[in-house]
VEXPA-909293 format. One record per residue (C-alpha): residue in three letters; x, y, z. Coordinates in steps of 0.2 Angstrom, whole numbers, plus 5000, padded with zeros to 4 digits. Layout:
alaXYZ;...
This chain:
unk560351605326;unk559851635308;unk559151475302;unk559051295308;unk559051155295;unk558450975298;unk558450815288;unk559250795271;unk558750855254;unk558250735241;unk559550715227;unk559750605212;unk560150445222;unk558450375221;unk558250405202;unk560050335198;unk559750185209;unk558050155201;unk558850175183;unk560250055188;unk559049925194;unk558049945178;unk559549935167;unk560349785176;unk558649685175;unk558549735156;unk560349675153;unk560049515163;unk558449465153;unk559249505136;unk560749395141;unk559549245143;unk558149285132;unk558949375117;unk557349475114;unk557549665115;unk555749705118;unk555549585133;unk557149645141;unk556649825139;unk554949785146;unk555549705161;unk556849835164;unk555549975163;unk554449875175;unk555849855187;unk556250045186;unk554350085189;unk554349965204;unk555950045211;unk555250215210;unk553650165218;unk554650085233;unk555650245235;unk554050345234;unk553250245248;unk554750275260;unk555250455253;unk554550555268;unk555450445280;unk557150445272;unk557150625265;unk556350755276;unk557250915274;unk556551075282;unk557151235289;unk556551355302;unk556951545306;unk556051675316;unk554751715302;unk554351545294;unk554651365291;unk555051295274;unk554751105270;unk554550985256;unk552750915256;unk552850735253;unk551050695258;unk550450635241;unk551150495230;unk551150615216;unk552250745225;unk553450605230;unk553650535212;unk553950705205;unk555250735219;unk556150575214;unk556050605195;unk556450795196;unk557350815213;unk557950995211;unk556351055204;unk555251025220;unk554551175227;unk554551205246;unk552951235256;unk553051385268;unk552151405284;unk552251575293;unk552651565311;unk551051675315;unk549951535307;unk550551405320;unk549251375333;unk550151235343;unk551751145341;unk552250975349;unk553850875349;unk553150695346;unk554150535350;unk553550375343;unk552050415332;unk552250275320;unk553250115323;unk554550095336;unk556149995332;unk555849815339;unk556849775355;unk557549625348;unk558649715335;unk560349735342;unk561749845335;unk562449725323;unk562949785306;unk561549705297;unk560149755309;unk560849925311;unk560649945292;unk558849885293;unk558450015307;unk558650145294;unk557150095285;unk555950105300;unk554750245299;unk555150405309;unk554650405327;unk555250575331;unk554550735323;unk553850905326;unk551950915324;unk551251085319;unk549351135320;unk548951285309;unk547551415310;unk546751335295;unk546651165305;unk547951095294;unk549250985302;unk551050975297;unk552350845303;unk554150885301;unk555350735303;unk556750755316;unk557450575315;unk559050625306;unk559450755319;unk558850655334;unk560650645342;unk560850835340;unk560050895356;unk560751065355;unk559951105338;unk558351025343;unk558351135359;unk558751285349;unk557251245338;unk556051225353;unk556751385361;unk556451475344;unk554651415343;unk554351445362;unk554851635359;unk553751655344;unk552151555349;unk550851595362;unk550951425369;unk552551325373;unk553051165363;unk552351015371;unk553150845372;unk552050695367;unk552650515369;unk551650385359;
């Protein structure tokens, strides 16, 4: 077992969709108003709003991280500035690194944020909406410097084998075993 990866890396999709929304709105306004300045202004406004909406949900939809015996590499999306930078320059984002020796405790958390409501059935439209709920499945790390790092597992929650390998790897490297917390 060399390295385990979880989540998915950010790509140009959020930027392209935001640009597309801005261009479509700009063309729409130009078609009806015939004023270039107003149409460009509304297009830019819609682009900024689309980027802001992606920035709010970025850590829940793109949560790539990887672990090996020595360290954990992840993208830090805690601040809105880091999120916007990741959207505008997706392949220039630097990964943060945590050495396994710096980890004091690790816990597998289920249900930290919002649970999917019970009345949502597996219909095509509602199944699409479930994708936008915040992650309820993550690995929480407590570091020696009292910093806490949450690593999303929601994209790999069906891959029990890989999550089991990750827990086993952490259990062999840490002084205390990984705990399970249900919230």
